[in-house]
C-alpha positions in Angstrom: 21.8 46.4 46.0 22.5 43.5 43.6 19.4 41.7 42.4 21.0 38.4 43.4 20.8 39.3 47.1 18.6 41.3 49.3 19.1 42.7 52.7 16.0 43.4 54.9 16.6 45.6 57.8 14.4 45.3 61.0 14.8 47.6 64.0 13.8 45.3 66.8 15.1 47.7 69.5 17.4 47.4 71.2 18.9 45.0 68.4 18.8 45.7 64.7 18.4 42.7 62.6 19.5 42.2 58.9 18.2 39.3 57.1 20.1 38.3 53.9 18.6 36.3 51.0 20.0 35.2 47.9 23.6 34.6 46.6 26.5 35.9 48.7 29.8 35.9 46.5 32.5 38.3 45.6 30.2 40.2 43.4 27.4 40.8 46.0 29.4 41.3 49.1 30.0 45.0 48.4 26.3 45.4 48.5 26.1 43.6 51.9 28.9 45.8 53.3 27.2 48.9 52.2 23.9 47.9 54.0 25.6 46.7 57.2 27.8 49.8 57.3 24.8 52.0 57.0 23.1 50.1 59.8 26.1 50.9 62.0 26.0 54.6 61.5 22.5 54.6 63.1 24.4 53.3 66.3 22.1 50.5 67.3 22.8 48.7 70.5 23.6 45.5 68.7 23.4 44.0 65.2 22.4 40.6 64.2 22.9 39.2 60.7 20.6 36.3 59.8 22.1 34.0 57.2 19.3 31.4 57.1 18.4 32.1 53.5 21.9 32.8 52.1 23.6 30.7 49.5 27.4 31.2 49.9 28.9 30.8 46.5 32.4 31.7 47.5 34.0 31.3 50.9 36.2 34.6 50.2 32.7 36.5 50.3 32.4 35.6 54.1 35.3 38.0 54.9 32.7 40.9 54.4 31.5 40.1 58.0 35.0 40.2 59.5 35.5 43.5 57.8 32.3 45.1 59.1 32.8 43.6 62.5 36.2 45.3 62.8 34.6 48.6 61.7 31.9 48.3 64.4 34.3 47.5 67.2 36.3 50.8 66.3 33.2 52.8 65.8 30.4 52.9 66.7 31.2 50.2 69.3 28.4 47.9 68.1 28.6 44.2 68.7 27.7 42.0 65.8 26.5 38.3 65.7 25.9 36.0 62.9 23.2 33.5 63.1 21.7 30.5 61.3 24.4 29.8 58.6 23.6 27.0 56.1 25.6 23.9 56.8 28.2 24.6 54.1 28.5 28.3 55.1 28.8 27.2 58.8 31.7 24.9 57.9 33.5 27.6 56.0 32.9 30.1 58.9 34.3 27.7 61.2 37.4 27.2 59.1 38.1 30.8 58.5 39.5 33.8 60.3 36.1 35.4 60.1 34.8 33.1 62.9 37.7 34.5 65.2 36.3 38.0 64.6 32.7 37.6 64.4 30.6 35.3 66.9 28.3 32.8 65.1 25.2 31.2 66.8 23.1 28.4 65.3 19.8 30.2 65.6 18.3 33.6 65.9 17.2 33.5 69.5 20.7 32.6 70.8 22.4 35.3 68.5 19.8 37.9 69.9 20.6 36.9 73.5 24.3 37.3 72.9 24.2 40.5 71.0 22.0 42.0 73.8 24.4 40.8 76.5 27.4 42.3 74.7 25.6 45.6 74.1 27.6 48.7 75.5 25.8 51.2 77.9 24.7 54.3 76.0 23.1 57.6 76.7 21.1 59.3 74.0 19.4 62.6 73.6 17.8 64.7 71.1 18.7 68.4 70.9 17.7 71.3 68.9 20.1 73.9 67.3 19.2 76.6 69.9 21.1 78.7 72.5 21.9 76.4 75.4 22.4 73.2 73.3 26.2 73.2 74.1 25.3 73.6 77.8 22.9 70.7 77.6 25.6 68.6 76.0 28.0 69.4 78.8 25.3 68.2 81.3 24.8 65.0 79.3 28.5 64.2 79.6 28.5 64.9 83.4 25.5 62.6 83.7 27.3 59.9 81.6 30.4 60.1 83.3 29.0 60.0 86.8 26.9 57.0 85.8 29.9 55.2 84.4 32.4 56.5 87.1 34.6 58.3 84.6 35.2 61.6 86.6 38.5 62.1 84.7 36.7 62.5 81.3 34.2 65.0 82.3 36.5 67.9 81.1 37.8 66.6 77.9 34.5 64.9 76.9 32.5 68.0 77.7 34.8 70.1 75.4 34.7 67.5 72.5 30.8 67.1 72.6 30.0 70.8 73.0 32.2 71.6 70.2 30.5 68.8 68.0 27.2 70.3 69.0 28.2 73.8 68.5 29.3 72.8 65.0 25.8 71.7 64.2 24.3 74.9 65.7 26.5 77.1 63.7 26.7 75.4 60.3 23.9 72.6 59.9 21.2 74.3 61.9 19.2 71.1 62.1 18.0 69.0 65.0 20.6 66.5 66.3 21.0 63.3 68.3 23.7 63.0 70.8 25.1 59.5 71.6 27.5 58.7 74.3 28.7 55.2 74.5 31.2 53.3 77.0 33.0 50.6 75.3 36.2 50.2 77.2 38.9 51.2 77.0 37.0 54.2 75.1 34.3 56.6 75.6 32.6 57.2 72.2 30.9 60.5 71.5 28.8 61.1 68.5 26.4 63.8 67.1 24.3 63.1 64.0 22.5 66.0 62.2 20.4 66.5 59.0 23.5 68.1 56.9 25.1 66.1 54.3 28.1 68.3 54.3 31.0 66.5 55.8 32.6 68.1 58.9 36.2 69.2 58.3 38.6 71.2 60.4 38.9 74.7 59.3 42.1 76.8 58.9 41.4 80.0 60.6 43.3 83.2 60.7 45.5 83.4 63.7 43.6 86.6 64.7 40.1 84.9 64.2 38.0 84.3 67.3 36.3 81.1 66.1 36.8 78.2 63.5 39.0 76.1 65.7 36.3 73.7 67.3 37.1 70.5 65.1 40.9 71.2 65.5 40.3 71.1 69.3 38.4 67.9 68.9 41.2 66.4 66.9 43.7 67.3 69.6 41.6 65.9 72.5 40.3 62.6 70.9 42.1 59.6 70.2 40.4 59.5 66.8 37.5 61.3 65.2 35.6 61.2 61.8 32.6 62.3 59.9 30.3 59.5 58.4 27.6 59.9 56.0 24.0 58.6 56.9 20.9 58.4 54.7 19.5 61.7 56.1 22.7 63.6 57.0 25.9 62.7 58.7 27.3 61.7 62.0 30.5 63.2 63.5 32.1 61.0 66.1 35.2 61.0 68.5 36.8 58.5 70.7 38.5 59.3 73.9 40.5 56.9 76.1 38.5 55.8 79.1 41.0 53.8 80.9 
């Protein structure tokens, strides 16, 4: 983190709040991007970025918010709202393409209301790396798809989630958090664990009985990926939800 800007993160469930303080310019925007990206991997319901104590020295630096908002929309489906920009920054935001991508509200209360209203429905569960974890994962998919009226996704989403959970059981061996999110037109499936080793599809021998889990995920999902988090990684997949 650049000494010229600080980012203070507050988990004010269900909304995560990041308060920036200092100089935002092309030299510090990378630090801001890193902090916001890390917040997104925790998959909060929504993200509010408070600009009340920011001095924007270069309008180009405001593009960091458009970049991170596009990333959030793709995965992990987290709505983001900016609030309380100083007058100059507010003018620059209004004149930029950033404002077309990221909602801006004049104060924190309005931003929090908007972020909460736009939050996607989520189902979360904590699982241990034990026999039965994959079965529980399939049950969670059935519960989520029943709640959100997605019967056609029970089969493929069950396969994807059970493979992601099974990968943790076989390779990471840590407790895990499962998150299912409906942000139409996609169902987002994610499993975070305590291993920093990125998930990669294997190249099993044709006669091998296993090793094809992530290859199957890749075939069934629209997109998938493995993202680092401070205490491990999160492996996610996106399936079309109509």
